[in-house]
N, C-alpha and C positions, 0 to 999 in steps of 0.2 A: 635155808631157814632165815628169817629175818633177824637182824641184829637187835639186841636189847635197847630200849630208848628209856633212857634216864629221865626221871620226873621226880616232884615233890609231892608229897600228899598232904591235903588238909587234914584237919583233925576228923578222925573217924567217927566221934560221937561227941555229946555235948551240944551246946548252943552254937550255931554258927556265928562266926564274928560278923557284927553290923558294919557293912563297909558302902559307901556310896559309890554305886555303880550304875552308869558309867563315870558319873563324877567328872573329875578332870586330872590334869596332871599337876601333882602337888610341888613336885620338883623334878628336875632332869639333869643327869651330869654325863658329860662326855670323858670316857675313859681314854688314858694317854695312848692304849695300843688296845687291839681286839682281845677278846676274853680267849683264853686257852682252854678254860674248862668250866663247867657248870658252876655257880657259886653255891657257898654255904651261907646259912642265915641263922641268926639266933636272936635273942629279943631286942637287941640293940643296934646290930650291924649287918651289913651285907659284906661277904667276903668274894673277892673276886682274883684268880689267878690270870695274869696278862701274858701274851705271848712274848713281851720283852725280858721276862724272869722276875716281874714285880708281882706283889701280892698286895693289894690295896682293901681297905675296910672302909666301908661307906656308912656314915649315920643314918639310920631309919628317918630321924626326924628332919633332918636338914638337907641330906643328899650329899654332904661334905666329907671329904676324907678325915677319917679320924687317925689314921695311921697308914704307913705303907712299909713294907719289907722285901728285901731281895730274896726271893724264894720260887723255885721251879716246882710244877707239880705234873704229874702224868695221868692223875685220875683227879676226879673232883674232891675237894677238902670236905671235911666234916666238923661242925661244930659240936663240942661237948662241954657244955658248961664253962669254965674258965680257961679250956683249951680249944685251939683250933688244930686238927689233926690232919695229915696228908701223906702223900708219898710221891717221891720223884725217882722213877725206876724201881731198884730194890731198896732205896733207903726211905724209911718211914720217918715222919718228923712231927713234932709238935711245937706250936708258939703260943704264947700268951695272948688270949683273946683280946684283952683290954689295950695291950701296947704293942703287940707284934714281935715281942723279943722271943729268942729261942729258949725252948725249954729242954728238948732232948731230940737226939736222931738214934735210929737203931736200923740195923741191917735185916732185912727179911728172908735173905737166902735167895730171893728170885724176884722179879718184876712184880709189883702190884698190878692186877688186871682190872679190878672194880674199885669204886669209891668205898672206903672203910664204912662200917656201920658200928653204931654207938651200942653197947651193952652195959650191963650194970657192973662189969668187971674191967671193961676197957674198950678201946677200938679193935675191931675184927678186920684183919685183912686177909684178902683172898689173892694168891700168887700164881704166877705161870707155871710152877712145879707142881701145881694141884694140891696146894696145902692151904688149910685155914690156920691163921696165926693170930694169937690173942696176945696185945701187949697191954702193959699197965700204964694207965692215964698218967700217972704222977712222973714216972721216970723212963718210960718205954721198954723196961726189961720184958723178955718173953714169958708168959705165964704158961701158955701150952701150945702145941702144934698138933693139927688132925689132918692125915691125908685124906683125900676126898676121892681118889681113883677116877678122876675125870675132871675136865676144865668147868670151872663156874660160869654161869650165866646170869645170875641174878642173886640178890642176898636180902635179906631183911631180919630185923631183930623186934622183939616184943617185951612186953613189960613182965612175963612170967619167968625171966631166967632163961629164956630159949631163943636161940637164933635159927634161921633156915636158910639154906643154900640150894640154889638151883643148879644141876648138872647138865652137860649139853647131852647126855643120853637120854633126858627125860625124867631122871631121879629128882626128887625133893627130899632133902636131908633136915632133919630136925635134931639140933645140937643142944646139948647143955652148955650154957655159957660159963659154968664155974670150971669145968675141966674137959671140954671138947667131946664128951662121950656122945655118940649117935643115938637117940631115942628113939625114933622111928624113921622109916624110908618109905616114899611113896613114888611110884614109877607113872608118869604121864606118857600120852602118845607123842608129845612134843616137849622141846625144852621149855623150861621156866624163864619168861623174859622179864616179867615183873611181879613183885610180891608185896602185899599189903596186909599187915596184921589187923584184925578187926575183932576185938574181943576174944571169944572162943573159936573164931574162924580165921584161916588163913586164905585170902584171895589170891589167887595165881592166873595170871594171863599166860597161856602157853602158845607155842609156836603151832600147836593143831587147832588154833583158832577157837579155843574154848576159854571162857572165864569158870576157873573152879572155885567152890567155896568148900576148903578142906577143913574137917575138924581139927582144931589146934592140939588136942590131946594124943590123937592117934593117926592123923592124916586120912582118914577116911572120907568120902565124898559126901558132903551135906546137900550140895546141887551144883550144878553146872549149866552154862548157858553158850550156844554156839553163836559166834560172830561171823561175819563177813571177812575180817581180817585180823592181824594180831592186835591184843590189846596195847593200847599206847599209855604210858606212864602209870601212876598208881591211882587206884580207885579211891573213891570218898563215900561217906555215908552219914546219913542222919538216923533217927530212931526207928524209920520204918523201911528205908531203902537204900540200895548201893547204887550209886552212880558211876559209870565208866564210858570211855570212848575207845574206838578201835580204829584200824586203818581203813574200814569200808565207810570212813566219815560219817559215823553216827554215834549219837549220846543215847545212852540206855539208863532206864531206873529199873531195877529188879527188886523184888521183895527180899528184904534182908534176911528173913529166916526160912522162906520156902522157895527161893529161887524164880518165882512167877514175874512174868515182864508186866510193869505197870504203865510204862510208856517209852517210846524211842522216837527220836527226831534227828532228820538229817543235819548234817553240819555245813556251813559254808565252804568250808576249806578242809583238807586233811590235818587232823590233829597233830600236835607235837608234844602233848604233855596232857596228864589227866586233869580232870575239872578240880576248880577250887571253890568253896562256899564264899560268898559275899552276901552274908544274910538270907534270904530266900532265893537267891540268885545263884547258878552256876556259871563260873567264868572259865571259858575254853579259849587256848591259844591255837592257832592254826597256821598254816603255810602262809596265809594272807597277813598283811602288815596291821592287824587289828586284834583285839580281845573281843569275844562275843558272849553275851549272856543270855541264860534260859532260865526259865522258872522252874523251880523244884517242882511245883505242884502238877504241871503237865507238859513241862518242856517247851513252853512257848518263848518266843523272842523277847528278851528284856533289854535291849540295847546293845551298842557297841561302843568301843573305845579304840581310836585309830593311834599307831604307833609309827614311830620315825624309821620304820625298817621291819625286817622280820625277826619275830621272836625266836628265842633259841630253846625255851621250855615253858612249860604250864607255869602261870604266875605264882609268885611265893606270897603267903599272907604273913604280913606283919601286924601282931596283935597290938592294940591300943596300950599306950604307956604314958602314964600321967596325963597331960592335957593334949598330948598327940594322939589323935584317933587312928583306928586301924586303917591300913592301906595295903594295896596289892604292890609288890614290887616284881618288875619284869626288866629283861636284857635283851637286846638286839644284837645281832650278828656283827653289827659295824662297832659296838661298843657303847651304845646309849643305853643308860640306866634311868628308869622312871619309877615314880611312885605314883600310883593313881587312887584317887579316893576323894573326900570332901575337900574342895578348895575353899578359900575364904569367901568366894561370891557364892551364895546358895545357888542350886540349879533353880531354873525357871520352871515353876508348875502351875498349872491353871487352878484357880481359886473356886472352891465350891460355894463361897459365901463371900460378898463384900466386906471388908473390915468397917468397924463403926458401928452406932447405933442406928437400928432401922427406923425409917420414918414411915408415918402412915400416908399413903397416897391422897393428894388433895383432889376433893372432889367439888365441882362448881354447883351450885344449886340450879335446878331446872326452872326455865321460865314457865310461869302458870298464868292462866287467865280464866275467868269465869265463863262458862257457857250459857246458853239460853235459860237453863233451870237454875242458874246460880251455883252449878257445882264446878269446883276447879278442875280443870284438865291440863295436861302437859301441851306445851306449845315448842316445836322445834324452832331453833334459830333460823331467821332468814338470811338465806345467802344468795346476794345478786349472780344471775346468770350472765355469761358474756354475751353481748350483742351480736346477733347474726349478721355475716357478712363483713 
C-alpha cells in the first residue's frame, strides 16, 4: 500500500483567487537549514519547522522572518487562528502565532502520527496508540479521547462539527467533534490516503485507486472514479467540477454532482500535491523543478514557472491582503521558499490594438488627364525601367 501523501487544499467552493500565473518570483528566501516538515499557513505568515530545531515564521508580503523559536516537530504543524499547534513525539504544543511565544504543552500518551486537524472544539491529534485525542485550543487540556481500533492513515475536518478519520483496514469513521462519538462507519477496499470535505460530500482518495465521493450525512457512495494510481493530495472544486491528480500522472476534471468525466490531461511529471486554483488556471507541482498550469475549461496548458529545486508539496494559496495581491507559496527540498504571482513589472502580452488616437490613412490623389473625347481618365505614374545591358 502506498504511503499517504500530505498536501494542502485550495478552497473547495466560491470564486477562485485571482493570481498572475506564471507571473514571476515576488520574493525568495533561503532557510538556514532544510525543512523538517511540511509548512503551515495562515492569512499572514508561513510557518516552517527546520531540521536544526528552529521554527521560523515568514511574512507573506515580504518573505522576511517575522519571528523564530526553538521548537521541534515530528508532524506538520497546524495554524488555528491565534495559535500554531503541533507535536514533538508524544508532546503536543501550541505557540502564539503572532510572536512565537509558548502557550501550552500537553502529553498525548503516545506519539502523534499525523498532522493535527482543526475542529470547532480544538486541535484533534491521532496517536500511535490508535487513539483520537481532542485538546482545547486555549490551554491544551484533554477534552475527549476515542479509541479507533486501528492505525490512522488520514484525517479531515468539516464545518458541520464532524471529523473523519481513515483507518488502515479501509474504514472511514465519521466522528462528532463535540464528544468523539462515532456517527457512521464506511469500509472501502483500500485505506483512505487523503480526504477532502466538499459541502455535503467527502472526497476520499483510496489505496484501491478510486476517488470516492461519500455522502457527508451517512457515508454512502454518491459516485466514484477509478484512476491508474493513488490520488495525490487534496482535491479541489469549483461550482461544476472536481479536480484531482493521481500517481498515473494525470489531472482529471469530474462532474461535481454526478461523477462523470469532463476531461483528463497527462502531466509532465508525477505529481506531489493536489491542484490549486490561480484564477481560471489549475497549478500542479511535480517531481520536476517547476510548477505547471492547466486551464480549468479543458485542461489545456497555461504556462509554467521554474523553481530553484524540487518542490515538497502542492503550492499554498496566500489570499490578497490589503495592497498585497494574492500569491502562491512553495518550498523546495533544499529550503528555498518562494512567492509566485504578479511582480512589479507587468508581464509582456501582445497588444490587440495600438494605443493612441487612430489616424485616417493618407491617400494621394491620382494623376488624371483628358482623353480624346475630353473625358478625364486615370493615368498611372510613369516609372523608368532599367537600361538593358
